[in-house]
All heavy atoms as TSV, in Angstrom:
chain	resi	resn	atom	element	x	y	z
A	1	MET	N	N	11.763	192.012	91.212
A	1	MET	CA	C	12.133	193.066	90.289
A	1	MET	C	C	10.868	193.844	89.804
A	1	MET	O	O	10.024	193.165	89.353
A	1	MET	CB	C	13.057	192.623	89.151
A	1	MET	CG	C	13.317	193.675	88.166
A	1	MET	SD	S	14.281	193.002	86.807
A	1	MET	CE	C	15.915	192.859	87.544
A	2	VAL	N	N	10.874	195.119	89.885
A	2	VAL	CA	C	9.851	195.945	89.456
A	2	VAL	C	C	9.902	196.199	87.924
A	2	VAL	O	O	11.053	196.776	87.595
A	2	VAL	CB	C	9.717	197.317	90.175
A	2	VAL	CG1	C	8.539	198.025	89.589
A	2	VAL	CG2	C	9.410	196.914	91.622
A	3	GLU	N	N	9.104	195.827	87.168
A	3	GLU	CA	C	9.257	196.047	85.650
A	3	GLU	C	C	8.394	197.365	85.301
A	3	GLU	O	O	8.898	197.897	84.296
A	3	GLU	CB	C	8.679	194.840	84.808
A	3	GLU	CG	C	9.592	193.636	85.088
A	3	GLU	CD	C	9.108	192.416	84.245
A	3	GLU	OE1	O	8.173	192.618	83.409
A	3	GLU	OE2	O	9.546	191.313	84.468
A	4	SER	N	N	7.398	197.635	85.862
A	4	SER	CA	C	6.632	198.898	85.686
A	4	SER	C	C	5.809	199.218	86.784
A	4	SER	O	O	5.408	198.454	87.702
A	4	SER	CB	C	5.850	198.675	84.382
A	4	SER	OG	O	4.681	197.787	84.701
A	5	LEU	N	N	5.598	200.513	86.785
A	5	LEU	CA	C	4.558	201.165	87.875
A	5	LEU	C	C	3.399	201.719	87.038
A	5	LEU	O	O	3.617	202.380	86.143
A	5	LEU	CB	C	5.247	202.177	88.693
A	5	LEU	CG	C	6.365	201.829	89.503
A	5	LEU	CD1	C	7.012	203.013	90.234
A	5	LEU	CD2	C	5.862	200.955	90.669
A	6	ARG	N	N	2.133	201.348	87.397
A	6	ARG	CA	C	1.064	201.894	86.836
A	6	ARG	C	C	0.027	202.456	87.760
A	6	ARG	O	O	-0.222	201.898	88.850
A	6	ARG	CB	C	0.426	200.711	85.938
A	6	ARG	CG	C	1.401	200.236	84.872
A	6	ARG	CD	C	0.880	199.216	84.014
A	6	ARG	NE	N	-0.235	199.764	83.238
A	6	ARG	CZ	C	-0.114	200.477	82.063
A	6	ARG	NH1	N	1.106	200.778	81.687
A	6	ARG	NH2	N	-1.143	200.879	81.420
A	7	ARG	N	N	-0.741	203.396	87.421
A	7	ARG	CA	C	-1.749	203.893	88.183
A	7	ARG	C	C	-2.931	202.854	88.115
A	7	ARG	O	O	-3.092	202.111	87.015
A	7	ARG	CB	C	-2.340	205.280	87.631
A	7	ARG	CG	C	-1.312	206.305	87.911
A	7	ARG	CD	C	-1.907	207.610	87.343
A	7	ARG	NE	N	-0.846	208.696	87.135
A	7	ARG	CZ	C	-0.256	208.928	85.977
A	7	ARG	NH1	N	-0.578	208.275	84.913
A	7	ARG	NH2	N	0.752	209.841	85.996
A	8	PHE	N	N	-3.825	202.789	89.190
A	8	PHE	CA	C	-4.889	201.847	89.326
A	8	PHE	C	C	-6.191	202.508	89.668
A	8	PHE	O	O	-6.210	203.379	90.670
A	8	PHE	CB	C	-4.421	200.716	90.426
A	8	PHE	CG	C	-5.472	199.726	90.573
A	8	PHE	CD1	C	-5.664	198.732	89.713
A	8	PHE	CD2	C	-6.223	199.838	91.814
A	8	PHE	CE1	C	-6.683	197.758	90.029
A	8	PHE	CE2	C	-7.172	198.856	92.111
A	8	PHE	CZ	C	-7.426	197.809	91.112
A	9	ASP	N	N	-7.232	202.196	89.040
A	9	ASP	CA	C	-8.529	202.723	89.385
A	9	ASP	C	C	-9.316	201.594	90.058
A	9	ASP	O	O	-9.756	200.609	89.431
A	9	ASP	CB	C	-9.393	203.103	88.078
A	9	ASP	CG	C	-10.716	203.728	88.390
A	9	ASP	OD1	O	-11.165	203.701	89.490
A	9	ASP	OD2	O	-11.316	204.079	87.358
A	10	PRO	N	N	-9.621	201.758	91.362
A	10	PRO	CA	C	-10.196	200.666	92.192
A	10	PRO	C	C	-11.609	200.489	91.622
A	10	PRO	O	O	-12.192	199.330	91.781
A	10	PRO	CB	C	-10.200	201.123	93.637
A	10	PRO	CG	C	-9.659	202.527	93.512
A	10	PRO	CD	C	-9.082	202.859	92.136
A	11	ALA	N	N	-12.272	201.500	91.079
A	11	ALA	CA	C	-13.739	201.272	90.696
A	11	ALA	C	C	-13.896	200.401	89.461
A	11	ALA	O	O	-14.738	199.619	89.335
A	11	ALA	CB	C	-14.249	202.671	90.228
A	12	THR	N	N	-12.858	200.427	88.540
A	12	THR	CA	C	-12.946	199.600	87.374
A	12	THR	C	C	-11.975	198.423	87.401
A	12	THR	O	O	-12.048	197.535	86.592
A	12	THR	CB	C	-12.592	200.422	86.022
A	12	THR	OG1	O	-11.116	200.835	86.237
A	12	THR	CG2	C	-13.443	201.657	85.881
A	13	GLN	N	N	-11.095	198.412	88.377
A	13	GLN	CA	C	-10.061	197.341	88.589
A	13	GLN	C	C	-9.128	197.281	87.383
A	13	GLN	O	O	-8.666	196.262	87.079
A	13	GLN	CB	C	-10.844	195.952	88.754
A	13	GLN	CG	C	-11.615	195.862	89.915
A	13	GLN	CD	C	-10.890	195.940	91.271
A	13	GLN	OE1	O	-10.004	195.045	91.382
A	13	GLN	NE2	N	-11.182	196.758	92.190
A	14	ARG	N	N	-8.878	198.433	86.732
A	14	ARG	CA	C	-7.976	198.480	85.614
A	14	ARG	C	C	-6.902	199.523	85.836
A	14	ARG	O	O	-7.067	200.444	86.595
A	14	ARG	CB	C	-8.694	198.815	84.316
A	14	ARG	CG	C	-9.827	197.792	83.997
A	14	ARG	CD	C	-10.368	198.225	82.653
A	14	ARG	NE	N	-11.155	197.048	82.053
A	14	ARG	CZ	C	-10.771	196.203	81.245
A	14	ARG	NH1	N	-9.486	196.283	80.836
A	14	ARG	NH2	N	-11.521	195.340	80.845
A	15	SER	N	N	-5.802	199.295	85.252
A	15	SER	CA	C	-4.703	200.264	85.307
A	15	SER	C	C	-5.104	201.460	84.493
A	15	SER	O	O	-5.780	201.231	83.326
A	15	SER	CB	C	-3.292	199.666	84.959
A	15	SER	OG	O	-3.334	199.262	83.590
A	16	THR	N	N	-4.672	202.555	84.842
A	16	THR	CA	C	-5.054	203.861	83.970
A	16	THR	C	C	-3.803	204.465	83.320
A	16	THR	O	O	-4.043	205.532	82.730
A	16	THR	CB	C	-5.722	204.847	84.916
A	16	THR	OG1	O	-4.793	205.206	85.973
A	16	THR	CG2	C	-7.065	204.333	85.474
A	17	GLY	N	N	-2.660	203.887	83.458
A	17	GLY	CA	C	-1.497	204.523	82.869
A	17	GLY	C	C	-0.212	204.322	83.623
A	17	GLY	O	O	-0.310	204.021	84.791
A	18	ALA	N	N	0.856	204.474	82.960
A	18	ALA	CA	C	2.089	204.316	83.614
A	18	ALA	C	C	2.448	205.539	84.439
A	18	ALA	O	O	1.964	206.620	84.277
A	18	ALA	CB	C	3.184	204.196	82.545
A	19	THR	N	N	3.275	205.318	85.423
A	19	THR	CA	C	3.919	206.418	86.339
A	19	THR	C	C	5.235	206.080	86.633
A	19	THR	O	O	5.841	204.901	86.527
A	19	THR	CB	C	3.008	206.553	87.567
A	19	THR	OG1	O	3.431	207.666	88.259
A	19	THR	CG2	C	3.113	205.266	88.440
A	20	ASP	N	N	5.988	207.133	87.014
A	20	ASP	CA	C	7.424	206.893	87.309
A	20	ASP	C	C	7.710	207.299	88.653
A	20	ASP	O	O	8.925	207.398	89.155
A	20	ASP	CB	C	8.266	207.757	86.369
A	20	ASP	CG	C	8.015	209.243	86.488
A	20	ASP	OD1	O	7.140	209.705	87.207
A	20	ASP	OD2	O	8.687	210.051	85.935
A	21	GLN	N	N	6.691	207.367	89.535
A	21	GLN	CA	C	6.853	207.655	90.914
A	21	GLN	C	C	5.809	206.874	91.911
A	21	GLN	O	O	4.783	206.595	91.374
A	21	GLN	CB	C	6.965	209.169	91.286
A	21	GLN	CG	C	5.775	209.824	90.736
A	21	GLN	CD	C	5.960	211.405	90.941
A	21	GLN	OE1	O	6.052	211.832	92.112
A	21	GLN	NE2	N	6.031	212.119	89.800
A	22	LEU	N	N	6.139	206.902	93.168
A	22	LEU	CA	C	5.276	206.135	94.075
A	22	LEU	C	C	5.191	206.818	95.255
A	22	LEU	O	O	6.338	207.259	95.867
A	22	LEU	CB	C	5.751	204.693	94.237
A	22	LEU	CG	C	5.266	203.900	95.246
A	22	LEU	CD1	C	3.854	203.353	94.916
A	22	LEU	CD2	C	6.145	202.601	95.521
A	23	LEU	N	N	4.149	207.020	95.888
A	23	LEU	CA	C	3.916	207.682	97.292
A	23	LEU	C	C	3.623	206.493	98.236
A	23	LEU	O	O	2.502	205.861	98.028
A	23	LEU	CB	C	2.876	208.729	97.288
A	23	LEU	CG	C	2.530	209.378	98.584
A	23	LEU	CD1	C	3.643	210.049	99.135
A	23	LEU	CD2	C	1.297	210.311	98.421
A	24	VAL	N	N	4.412	206.289	99.216
A	24	VAL	CA	C	4.115	205.320	100.344
A	24	VAL	C	C	3.674	206.053	101.546
A	24	VAL	O	O	4.503	206.970	102.069
A	24	VAL	CB	C	5.313	204.475	100.621
A	24	VAL	CG1	C	5.023	203.387	101.642
A	24	VAL	CG2	C	5.799	203.763	99.197
A	25	VAL	N	N	2.536	205.811	102.089
A	25	VAL	CA	C	2.076	206.444	103.328
A	25	VAL	C	C	2.023	205.406	104.392
A	25	VAL	O	O	1.879	204.240	104.195
A	25	VAL	CB	C	0.677	207.050	103.154
A	25	VAL	CG1	C	0.692	208.163	102.084
A	25	VAL	CG2	C	-0.440	205.948	102.597
A	26	PRO	N	N	2.211	205.885	105.631
A	26	PRO	CA	C	2.196	204.885	106.746
A	26	PRO	C	C	0.857	204.233	106.967
A	26	PRO	O	O	-0.164	204.822	106.763
A	26	PRO	CB	C	2.630	205.765	107.911
A	26	PRO	CG	C	2.265	207.181	107.598
A	26	PRO	CD	C	2.452	207.257	106.040
A	27	VAL	N	N	0.878	202.930	107.307
A	27	VAL	CA	C	-0.385	202.201	107.729
A	27	VAL	C	C	-0.357	202.273	109.195
A	27	VAL	O	O	0.597	202.059	109.960
A	27	VAL	CB	C	-0.130	200.701	107.264
A	27	VAL	CG1	C	-1.382	199.951	107.694
A	27	VAL	CG2	C	-0.067	200.702	105.715
A	28	ARG	N	N	-1.525	202.691	109.650
A	28	ARG	CA	C	-1.761	202.778	111.051
A	28	ARG	C	C	-2.122	201.599	111.775
A	28	ARG	O	O	-1.972	201.234	112.931
A	28	ARG	CB	C	-2.883	203.819	111.351
A	28	ARG	CG	C	-2.333	205.160	110.911
A	28	ARG	CD	C	-3.296	206.276	111.304
A	28	ARG	NE	N	-2.986	207.460	110.696
A	28	ARG	CZ	C	-2.255	208.486	111.252
A	28	ARG	NH1	N	-1.894	208.378	112.443
A	28	ARG	NH2	N	-1.864	209.615	110.649
A	29	GLU	N	N	-2.833	200.499	111.105
A	29	GLU	CA	C	-3.278	199.229	111.630
A	29	GLU	C	C	-2.371	198.200	111.071
A	29	GLU	O	O	-2.046	198.171	109.877
A	29	GLU	CB	C	-4.702	198.925	111.378
A	29	GLU	CG	C	-5.661	199.943	111.871
A	29	GLU	CD	C	-5.979	200.959	111.032
A	29	GLU	OE1	O	-5.726	200.963	109.692
A	29	GLU	OE2	O	-6.486	202.046	111.451
A	30	ARG	N	N	-2.058	197.222	111.848
A	30	ARG	CA	C	-1.351	196.043	111.482
A	30	ARG	C	C	-2.276	194.814	111.776
A	30	ARG	O	O	-2.818	194.672	112.827
A	30	ARG	CB	C	0.001	195.842	112.153
A	30	ARG	CG	C	0.896	196.964	111.588
A	30	ARG	CD	C	2.324	196.618	111.877
A	30	ARG	NE	N	2.734	195.307	111.477
A	30	ARG	CZ	C	3.845	194.665	111.930
A	30	ARG	NH1	N	4.588	195.279	112.767
A	30	ARG	NH2	N	4.069	193.485	111.520
A	31	PHE	N	N	-2.184	193.850	110.886
A	31	PHE	CA	C	-3.035	192.723	111.069
A	31	PHE	C	C	-2.237	191.483	111.379
A	31	PHE	O	O	-2.751	190.366	111.734
A	31	PHE	CB	C	-3.942	192.437	109.824
A	31	PHE	CG	C	-4.852	193.561	109.466
A	31	PHE	CD1	C	-4.498	194.324	108.469
A	31	PHE	CD2	C	-6.001	193.819	110.312
A	31	PHE	CE1	C	-5.377	195.411	108.125
A	31	PHE	CE2	C	-6.705	194.785	109.947
A	31	PHE	CZ	C	-6.548	195.661	108.909
A	32	ASP	N	N	-0.878	191.654	111.347
A	32	ASP	CA	C	0.075	190.550	111.483
A	32	ASP	C	C	1.021	190.892	112.687
A	32	ASP	O	O	2.219	190.774	112.395
A	32	ASP	CB	C	0.667	190.172	110.201
A	32	ASP	CG	C	1.511	191.312	109.600
A	32	ASP	OD1	O	1.306	192.393	110.134
A	32	ASP	OD2	O	2.311	191.236	108.718
A	33	GLU	N	N	0.542	191.305	113.716
A	33	GLU	CA	C	1.448	191.787	114.820
A	33	GLU	C	C	2.677	190.830	115.118
A	33	GLU	O	O	3.715	191.146	115.564
A	33	GLU	CB	C	0.598	192.081	115.969
A	33	GLU	CG	C	-0.130	193.265	115.998
A	33	GLU	CD	C	0.620	194.502	115.763
A	33	GLU	OE1	O	1.692	194.582	116.270
A	33	GLU	OE2	O	-0.037	195.494	115.138
A	34	GLU	N	N	2.260	189.421	114.959
A	34	GLU	CA	C	3.354	188.536	115.366
A	34	GLU	C	C	4.254	188.153	114.189
A	34	GLU	O	O	5.293	187.516	114.380
A	34	GLU	CB	C	2.583	187.221	115.798
A	34	GLU	CG	C	1.863	187.401	117.037
A	34	GLU	CD	C	1.148	186.222	117.559
A	34	GLU	OE1	O	1.599	185.037	117.124
A	34	GLU	OE2	O	0.280	186.267	118.381
A	35	ALA	N	N	3.979	188.632	112.972
A	35	ALA	CA	C	4.923	188.437	111.798
A	35	ALA	C	C	6.149	189.237	111.968
A	35	ALA	O	O	6.151	190.241	112.533
A	35	ALA	CB	C	4.239	188.654	110.616
A	36	ASP	N	N	7.372	188.579	111.489
A	36	ASP	CA	C	8.562	189.369	111.454
A	36	ASP	C	C	8.379	190.505	110.550
A	36	ASP	O	O	7.638	190.423	109.428
A	36	ASP	CB	C	9.703	188.469	111.004
A	36	ASP	CG	C	9.986	187.392	111.973
A	36	ASP	OD1	O	9.739	187.522	113.135
A	36	ASP	OD2	O	10.596	186.372	111.568
A	37	SER	N	N	8.991	191.671	110.850
A	37	SER	CA	C	8.952	192.842	109.889
A	37	SER	C	C	10.329	193.456	110.049
A	37	SER	O	O	11.142	193.337	110.856
A	37	SER	CB	C	7.815	193.799	110.469
A	37	SER	OG	O	8.174	194.345	111.765
A	38	ILE	N	N	10.518	194.265	108.870
A	38	ILE	CA	C	11.751	195.009	108.841
A	38	ILE	C	C	11.374	196.513	108.444
A	38	ILE	O	O	10.307	196.687	107.875
A	38	ILE	CB	C	12.690	194.594	107.783
A	38	ILE	CG1	C	12.144	194.521	106.339
A	38	ILE	CG2	C	13.119	193.122	108.132
A	38	ILE	CD1	C	13.080	194.126	105.279
A	39	PRO	N	N	12.154	197.490	108.795
A	39	PRO	CA	C	11.819	198.904	108.408
A	39	PRO	C	C	11.644	198.949	106.814
A	39	PRO	O	O	12.425	198.394	106.061
A	39	PRO	CB	C	13.030	199.579	108.877
A	39	PRO	CG	C	13.599	198.800	109.961
A	39	PRO	CD	C	13.437	197.442	109.551
A	40	LEU	N	N	10.758	199.796	106.427
A	40	LEU	CA	C	10.466	200.029	104.996
A	40	LEU	C	C	11.808	200.453	104.218
A	40	LEU	O	O	11.955	199.859	103.179
A	40	LEU	CB	C	9.429	201.054	104.809
A	40	LEU	CG	C	9.119	201.416	103.328
A	40	LEU	CD1	C	8.509	200.251	102.606
A	40	LEU	CD2	C	8.128	202.629	103.266
A	41	PHE	N	N	12.555	201.286	104.740
A	41	PHE	CA	C	13.723	201.805	104.060
A	41	PHE	C	C	14.716	200.574	103.865
A	41	PHE	O	O	15.329	200.480	102.826
A	41	PHE	CB	C	14.382	202.971	104.757
A	41	PHE	CG	C	13.657	204.185	104.766
A	41	PHE	CD1	C	13.886	205.115	105.777
A	41	PHE	CD2	C	12.731	204.500	103.655
A	41	PHE	CE1	C	13.123	206.374	105.734
A	41	PHE	CE2	C	12.192	205.766	103.783
A	41	PHE	CZ	C	12.190	206.617	104.756
A	42	ASP	N	N	14.874	199.735	104.869
A	42	ASP	CA	C	15.736	198.587	104.764
A	42	ASP	C	C	15.216	197.686	103.685
A	42	ASP	O	O	16.054	197.116	102.828
A	42	ASP	CB	C	15.825	197.867	105.972
A	42	ASP	CG	C	16.544	198.608	107.220
A	42	ASP	OD1	O	17.160	199.624	106.758
A	42	ASP	OD2	O	16.541	198.199	108.281
A	43	PHE	N	N	13.943	197.463	103.640
A	43	PHE	CA	C	13.236	196.478	102.599
A	43	PHE	C	C	13.561	197.223	101.169
A	43	PHE	O	O	13.974	196.485	100.286
A	43	PHE	CB	C	11.780	196.415	102.890
A	43	PHE	CG	C	11.040	195.629	101.821
A	43	PHE	CD1	C	11.167	194.273	101.720
A	43	PHE	CD2	C	10.288	196.380	100.864
A	43	PHE	CE1	C	10.535	193.551	100.715
A	43	PHE	CE2	C	9.704	195.638	99.885
A	43	PHE	CZ	C	9.672	194.222	99.812
A	44	LEU	N	N	13.259	198.399	100.981
A	44	LEU	CA	C	13.331	199.024	99.714
A	44	LEU	C	C	14.884	199.074	99.169
A	44	LEU	O	O	15.044	198.976	98.008
A	44	LEU	CB	C	12.734	200.432	99.688
A	44	LEU	CG	C	11.263	200.475	99.887
A	44	LEU	CD1	C	10.731	201.945	99.974
A	44	LEU	CD2	C	10.575	199.845	98.668
A	45	THR	N	N	15.717	199.307	100.026
A	45	THR	CA	C	17.151	199.433	99.645
A	45	THR	C	C	17.918	198.091	99.555
A	45	THR	O	O	19.056	198.130	99.213
A	45	THR	CB	C	17.853	200.392	100.495
A	45	THR	OG1	O	17.913	199.986	101.846
A	45	THR	CG2	C	17.314	201.833	100.451
A	46	ALA	N	N	17.224	197.010	99.945
A	46	ALA	CA	C	17.968	195.702	99.893
A	46	ALA	C	C	18.097	195.153	98.507
A	46	ALA	O	O	19.042	194.458	98.212
A	46	ALA	CB	C	17.094	194.662	100.712
A	47	SER	N	N	17.395	195.731	97.601
A	47	SER	CA	C	17.618	195.316	96.227
A	47	SER	C	C	18.713	196.053	95.514
A	47	SER	O	O	18.901	197.303	95.729
A	47	SER	CB	C	16.358	195.642	95.283
A	47	SER	OG	O	15.149	194.957	95.828
A	48	ARG	N	N	19.493	195.478	94.747
A	48	ARG	CA	C	20.605	196.150	94.016
A	48	ARG	C	C	20.025	197.059	92.990
A	48	ARG	O	O	19.107	196.785	92.301
A	48	ARG	CB	C	21.473	195.132	93.266
A	48	ARG	CG	C	22.278	194.304	94.307
A	48	ARG	CD	C	23.213	193.499	93.416
A	48	ARG	NE	N	23.838	192.331	94.319
A	48	ARG	CZ	C	24.238	191.246	93.856
A	48	ARG	NH1	N	24.391	191.082	92.573
A	48	ARG	NH2	N	24.744	190.443	94.663
A	49	GLY	N	N	20.731	198.248	92.953
A	49	GLY	CA	C	20.362	199.185	91.875
A	49	GLY	C	C	19.236	200.131	92.225
A	49	GLY	O	O	18.901	201.018	91.510
A	50	LEU	N	N	18.546	199.883	93.396
A	50	LEU	CA	C	17.392	200.682	93.708
A	50	LEU	C	C	18.031	201.985	94.580
A	50	LEU	O	O	18.682	201.824	95.540
A	50	LEU	CB	C	16.416	199.976	94.615
A	50	LEU	CG	C	15.254	200.776	95.045
A	50	LEU	CD1	C	14.344	201.180	93.918
A	50	LEU	CD2	C	14.386	199.854	96.034
A	51	GLN	N	N	17.625	203.086	94.087
A	51	GLN	CA	C	17.962	204.293	94.939
A	51	GLN	C	C	16.605	204.838	95.428
A	51	GLN	O	O	15.557	204.940	94.888
A	51	GLN	CB	C	18.512	205.408	93.956
A	51	GLN	CG	C	19.935	205.028	93.466
A	51	GLN	CD	C	20.457	206.189	92.622
A	51	GLN	OE1	O	19.697	206.843	91.844
A	51	GLN	NE2	N	21.630	206.624	93.008
A	52	LEU	N	N	16.767	205.215	96.709
A	52	LEU	CA	C	15.658	205.646	97.495
A	52	LEU	C	C	15.818	207.197	97.788
A	52	LEU	O	O	16.864	207.534	98.340
A	52	LEU	CB	C	15.453	204.973	98.748
A	52	LEU	CG	C	14.213	205.378	99.595
A	52	LEU	CD1	C	12.915	205.192	98.864
A	52	LEU	CD2	C	14.215	204.591	100.968
A	53	VAL	N	N	15.018	208.024	97.235
A	53	VAL	CA	C	15.296	209.478	97.405
A	53	VAL	C	C	14.121	209.954	98.395
A	53	VAL	O	O	12.969	209.746	98.093
A	53	VAL	CB	C	15.100	210.263	96.132
A	53	VAL	CG1	C	15.235	211.752	96.320
A	53	VAL	CG2	C	16.211	209.740	95.084
A	54	VAL	N	N	14.491	210.427	99.483
A	54	VAL	CA	C	13.518	210.979	100.404
A	54	VAL	C	C	13.579	212.471	100.653
A	54	VAL	O	O	14.720	213.002	101.041
A	54	VAL	CB	C	13.785	210.281	101.860
A	54	VAL	CG1	C	12.800	210.796	102.839
A	54	VAL	CG2	C	13.802	208.746	101.708
A	55	SER	N	N	12.569	213.035	100.256
A	55	SER	CA	C	12.399	214.643	100.433
A	55	SER	C	C	12.178	214.917	102.020
A	55	SER	O	O	11.317	214.325	102.506
A	55	SER	CB	C	11.346	215.180	99.622
A	55	SER	OG	O	11.181	216.478	99.747
A	56	GLU	N	N	12.907	215.803	102.505
A	56	GLU	CA	C	12.688	216.108	103.924
A	56	GLU	C	C	12.830	214.925	104.845
A	56	GLU	O	O	11.840	214.662	105.605
A	56	GLU	CB	C	11.385	216.928	104.072
A	56	GLU	CG	C	11.255	218.105	103.219
A	56	GLU	CD	C	9.980	218.890	103.270
A	56	GLU	OE1	O	9.101	218.356	103.973
A	56	GLU	OE2	O	9.879	219.851	102.710
A	57	GLU	N	N	14.008	214.196	104.787
A	57	GLU	CA	C	14.071	212.936	105.567
A	57	GLU	C	C	13.773	213.176	106.948
A	57	GLU	O	O	13.203	212.245	107.529
A	57	GLU	CB	C	15.394	212.403	105.254
A	57	GLU	CG	C	15.737	211.146	105.911
A	57	GLU	CD	C	17.089	210.579	105.675
A	57	GLU	OE1	O	17.833	211.054	104.931
A	57	GLU	OE2	O	17.400	209.529	106.261
A	58	GLU	N	N	14.277	214.195	107.584
A	58	GLU	CA	C	14.071	214.286	108.967
A	58	GLU	C	C	12.545	214.374	109.412
A	58	GLU	O	O	12.143	213.818	110.367
A	58	GLU	CB	C	14.725	215.510	109.501
A	58	GLU	CG	C	14.969	215.562	111.029
A	58	GLU	CD	C	15.731	214.487	111.642
A	58	GLU	OE1	O	16.618	213.912	111.094
A	58	GLU	OE2	O	15.098	213.897	112.615
A	59	LEU	N	N	11.779	215.089	108.637
A	59	LEU	CA	C	10.413	215.059	108.820
A	59	LEU	C	C	9.684	213.812	108.690
A	59	LEU	O	O	8.776	213.460	109.399
A	59	LEU	CB	C	9.760	216.273	107.952
A	59	LEU	CG	C	10.098	217.650	108.164
A	59	LEU	CD1	C	9.528	218.541	107.074
A	59	LEU	CD2	C	9.650	218.038	109.632
A	60	VAL	N	N	10.140	213.048	107.634
A	60	VAL	CA	C	9.612	211.708	107.444
A	60	VAL	C	C	9.934	210.880	108.632
A	60	VAL	O	O	9.101	210.048	109.172
A	60	VAL	CB	C	10.301	211.060	106.123
A	60	VAL	CG1	C	9.864	209.551	105.988
A	60	VAL	CG2	C	9.784	211.921	104.929
A	61	ARG	N	N	11.128	210.876	109.079
A	61	ARG	CA	C	11.501	210.131	110.333
A	61	ARG	C	C	10.804	210.430	111.566
A	61	ARG	O	O	10.273	209.524	112.320
A	61	ARG	CB	C	13.087	210.228	110.569
A	61	ARG	CG	C	13.895	209.519	109.658
A	61	ARG	CD	C	15.436	209.438	110.039
A	61	ARG	NE	N	16.182	208.929	109.012
A	61	ARG	CZ	C	16.326	207.597	108.765
A	61	ARG	NH1	N	15.816	206.709	109.524
A	61	ARG	NH2	N	17.246	207.255	107.849
A	62	GLU	N	N	10.503	211.788	111.796
A	62	GLU	CA	C	9.767	212.235	112.893
A	62	GLU	C	C	8.252	211.768	112.835
A	62	GLU	O	O	7.759	211.204	113.717
A	62	GLU	CB	C	9.774	213.812	113.026
A	62	GLU	CG	C	11.078	214.354	113.358
A	62	GLU	CD	C	11.038	215.848	113.322
A	62	GLU	OE1	O	9.884	216.540	113.288
A	62	GLU	OE2	O	12.148	216.464	113.256
A	63	GLN	N	N	7.685	211.704	111.679
A	63	GLN	CA	C	6.259	211.273	111.349
A	63	GLN	C	C	6.351	209.724	111.603
A	63	GLN	O	O	5.242	209.326	112.184
A	63	GLN	CB	C	5.832	211.688	110.024
A	63	GLN	CG	C	4.280	211.314	109.801
A	63	GLN	CD	C	3.394	212.013	110.746
A	63	GLN	OE1	O	3.666	213.122	111.249
A	63	GLN	NE2	N	2.300	211.419	111.103
A	64	ALA	N	N	7.348	209.083	111.168
A	64	ALA	CA	C	7.252	207.530	111.311
A	64	ALA	C	C	7.335	207.264	112.773
A	64	ALA	O	O	6.692	206.204	113.228
A	64	ALA	CB	C	8.480	207.071	110.563
A	65	GLN	N	N	8.003	207.961	113.553
A	65	GLN	CA	C	8.136	207.807	115.014
A	65	GLN	C	C	6.855	208.051	115.707
A	65	GLN	O	O	6.422	207.281	116.686
A	65	GLN	CB	C	9.148	208.648	115.688
A	65	GLN	CG	C	10.609	208.339	115.404
A	65	GLN	CD	C	11.024	206.982	115.832
A	65	GLN	OE1	O	10.592	206.579	116.906
A	65	GLN	NE2	N	11.745	206.223	114.999
A	66	LYS	N	N	6.146	208.995	115.263
A	66	LYS	CA	C	4.786	209.256	115.750
A	66	LYS	C	C	3.728	208.150	115.493
A	66	LYS	O	O	2.821	207.886	116.457
A	66	LYS	CB	C	4.105	210.552	115.134
A	66	LYS	CG	C	4.772	211.820	115.606
A	66	LYS	CD	C	4.189	213.001	114.859
A	66	LYS	CE	C	4.943	214.261	115.312
A	66	LYS	NZ	N	4.422	215.436	114.574
A	67	VAL	N	N	3.781	207.382	114.410
A	67	VAL	CA	C	2.833	206.458	114.159
A	67	VAL	C	C	3.311	205.043	114.495
A	67	VAL	O	O	2.607	203.999	114.360
A	67	VAL	CB	C	2.507	206.458	112.511
A	67	VAL	CG1	C	1.753	207.694	112.314
A	67	VAL	CG2	C	3.606	206.154	111.713
A	68	SER	N	N	4.549	204.920	114.994
A	68	SER	CA	C	5.070	203.571	115.453
A	68	SER	C	C	4.573	203.199	116.629
A	68	SER	O	O	4.172	203.879	117.580
A	68	SER	CB	C	6.525	203.597	115.412
A	68	SER	OG	O	7.133	203.901	114.247
């Protein structure tokens, strides 16, 4: 369960304030090729009460196909 989202400054290793949104970008390298994985949308929506809002969903899906 997510209790809060906070910004993070890697230089100081401290949180810099609360936020109400999150940007997830695709990772191009994987270090655990043999590990089981599930699609991100399935993982995020598996929790009760979580709503996932995707702006320009078709473009997101096209980009995901390019990096897969």
